[in-house]
C-alpha positions in Angstrom: 46.2 105.9 97.9 45.5 104.7 94.3 47.2 106.8 91.6 45.8 106.6 88.1 48.5 107.8 85.7 50.6 107.3 82.5 54.3 108.3 83.0 54.3 109.5 79.4 52.5 112.6 80.6 54.5 115.4 82.3 51.9 115.9 85.1 52.0 112.2 85.9 55.8 112.2 86.0 55.7 115.2 88.4 53.4 113.5 90.7 55.3 110.2 90.7 58.4 112.0 91.4 56.9 113.9 94.2 55.4 110.7 95.7 58.7 108.8 95.4 60.6 111.7 97.0 58.2 111.7 99.9 58.3 107.9 100.1 54.6 107.9 100.0 52.6 104.7 100.2 50.6 104.4 97.0 49.5 102.0 94.3 49.7 102.9 90.7 47.0 102.1 88.1 48.4 102.6 84.7 46.1 104.5 82.4 47.2 104.3 78.8 47.1 107.8 77.5 47.9 106.9 73.8 45.1 104.4 73.5 42.6 107.0 75.0 42.0 105.0 78.2 41.7 108.2 80.1 38.5 108.8 78.2 37.0 105.5 79.0 33.7 105.2 80.8 35.4 103.6 83.8 38.0 106.4 84.1 35.5 109.2 83.6 33.8 107.9 86.8 37.1 108.8 88.6 37.8 112.0 86.8 35.1 113.6 84.7 37.7 115.9 83.2 39.3 112.8 81.6 42.9 113.9 82.5 45.7 112.0 84.2 46.9 111.8 86.8 44.0 111.4 89.3 44.3 109.9 92.8 41.7 108.3 95.0 42.1 107.8 98.8 38.9 106.5 100.3 36.0 108.8 99.3 38.4 111.6 98.3 39.3 112.0 94.6 42.1 114.4 93.5 42.9 115.4 89.9 45.9 117.2 88.6 46.1 120.0 86.0 49.0 122.0 84.6 48.7 124.6 87.4 47.7 122.2 90.2 49.8 120.2 92.7 46.8 118.9 94.7 48.0 115.2 94.8 51.5 116.0 96.1 50.2 118.8 98.4 47.7 116.3 99.9 50.4 113.6 100.5 52.8 116.2 102.0 50.3 117.2 104.7 
């Protein structure tokens, strides 16, 4: 799984903590939130909502929001 995130955001930290707790196998792609990289054309292809974190696993793309735990729920299953 490839996790696109910036640890400065709360949702990214929650996902990173959950993945580390589960000892999940993932690679991190740092997306610089403060420079607006999450709004770049290349990131919009991954997550049209332009929010971090987002994760890809093969053809599956998962995005997080304040009320969603989809990345950690997916890994936990």
